[in-house]
C-alpha positions, 0 to 999 in steps of 0.5 A: 640568554642570561636568565636562561643560563641562570635558570638552567645552569646545572642541567646545561653544565651536566650536558657540557661535562658529558660532552667534554668527557666524551673526548677520550673516546673521540677520534680527535683524541685517540688519533693524537697517539696514532704514531705511537700506537702504530710504532709500538704494535708495528702497524701500517696505516691500513692495519691500524685503520682496520682495527679502528673500524672493527672496534668502532663498528662493534660499538655502533651495533651495541649502541642500537640497544644501549642508546634506548636506555636513556628513555628509561633511566635518569642521567644521574643514574646512567651517566656515572656508570658510563664514566666508570666504563670510560675510565676502564677503557682508558686504562685498558689502552694504557696497559694493553700489550697486544695488537689484537687487544686494540680491537676491544680497547677501541670498542670500549673507548668508542662505546663509552666515549663517543657513543654513550657519553655524547648520546646521553647529553644530547638526548637529555638536552633534546628532551628537557628543552622545547622552545629553547632546544637549540640554545640548550644543545649549542651550550651543552656541545661546548664540551665537545669544542673545549675538548677539541681545542684543549686536549690534543694540544695539551697531550701532544705537548705532554708526550714530549715529557711523559710516556704515551701510556701514562697519559691514558692513565691521566685520562682515566683519572679525569673521567672518574673525577667527573662522576661526583661533579655530575652527581652534584649537578643533577641532585635535582634532575628533570625526569625522562620523557617516559615518566613526565609529560611536561616537555612534550614535542610531537612530530610529523602528523602530530604524533610521537613516532616509535623507532619501528615507525621511524625506520619504516618512513623514507625520511630516516633513510634519506637522512642516513648519508648526511648522518654518516658523512661528517662522522666518517670523514671528519673522523678520517681527517683527524685519524690521519692527521699525522700522515696528512702533516707529513704529506703536506710537509708540515710539522704535526704540531703546526697542524694541531695548532690549527685545531683551536681555530677549528674549535672557535669556528665550530663554537660560533657555528654551534651558537648560530645554528642553535639560535637559527633552529629556535627561530626557523626550525630544522627543516630550512637548515638541514639541506645546506649545513654540510656544504661548507664542509664540502668546500673545506675538504676541497681546500685540503685536497687541492692546496698545500699552503698554510693559508689553504689549511686555515680556510679548510679547517675553518669551513669544516668547523662551520659544518661540525659546529652546526652538526652538533645541534641540528641533527639532535633537534631534527629527530625531536622536531620530526619524530617527537620526544616520547621515544627520542632516546630509541630513535636517536640511538639509531642515528647515533649508531649510524654516526658511530658506524660512519666513524668506523668506516672513515678511518678504515676505508681511507687507510685501506685506500692509502695502502692501495695508493690512492692518496689522501688528497685525491680522497678529499676531493671525492669526499667534497663531492659526497657532501654535495650529493648528501645535501641534495638528498637531504633537501629532497627528503626534508622538503617532502616531510615538512609538509607533515609537520 
């Protein structure tokens, strides 16, 4: 591992930088300001959830086209442009004065942050590394974990001193500071798969699948619920963190204080899943990795004690960590790497769409009177069903590898 890190440090660090900076467009960060946003613009849970759904859905649609740019351009070219867009999105949140303006603001944050910043990093790791793909993905996704652990607690604390809008200006500055660092790290960059054949992985039937061919194969559609679920319902969990804390009788900061545990468990799961997929491949792991999340949501649905919350957040972290590495490697393993950017952009679009559906759906149901705890129990059942569907799809497809 030490030799691997030494030989590949600059490329791994570039991936980690992009995943960290994607935090400013991730729900766990945006939702820190949910109370202030709803109060400032006089929005109900359902209204704010609807706005979030509209903006995020629009970003999912654009991702279908934009994600394929990673098959054509180097990260050194594309990454800085995305970070400029992310900084502009943060500034738009800081200075927006109208409720209707939140829709394009959310679109920009989700597209440049959650969508493209993370997509570029994951495609680069899946393409640049073959036999060590699992390790590369797990190391690069440490950026997600650091963002989840540090930023919510830091910014919640900062809001006791600074106006919430000013903190979005700080976020924009951090995004811009990442540009020269990225340029430095990628002064010598590996090339996109379409320009170099030294990092080739073939998929099913010993060939590279195009996006059109992947869409025509049943495996892609059997994987859609598994891609959509974590994005939808982990997003909903973080999106409604203020409401959940009120519902359980906890101070918001008590719930936020559990996030470092979530991050620690997620990091351990990332590295464990990365090692496991390098050793065993994704076929044996994909059907089962969402089951801990099912148990985690069940704990939050049924329990009110902090002990249950600790167990719940830890189990959700197990699946979240594995979800950072396994799906990205899955697309390369089953469909090949020549068109991985285009194929994964579809998966990313589904993921972004899930993150749009989750807050809007759960917020709407809260307004209708179906409490968050009851919804969590139904979400647990959903993950059990997706695990069964994934097992069925992968069991059939792995015979073609």
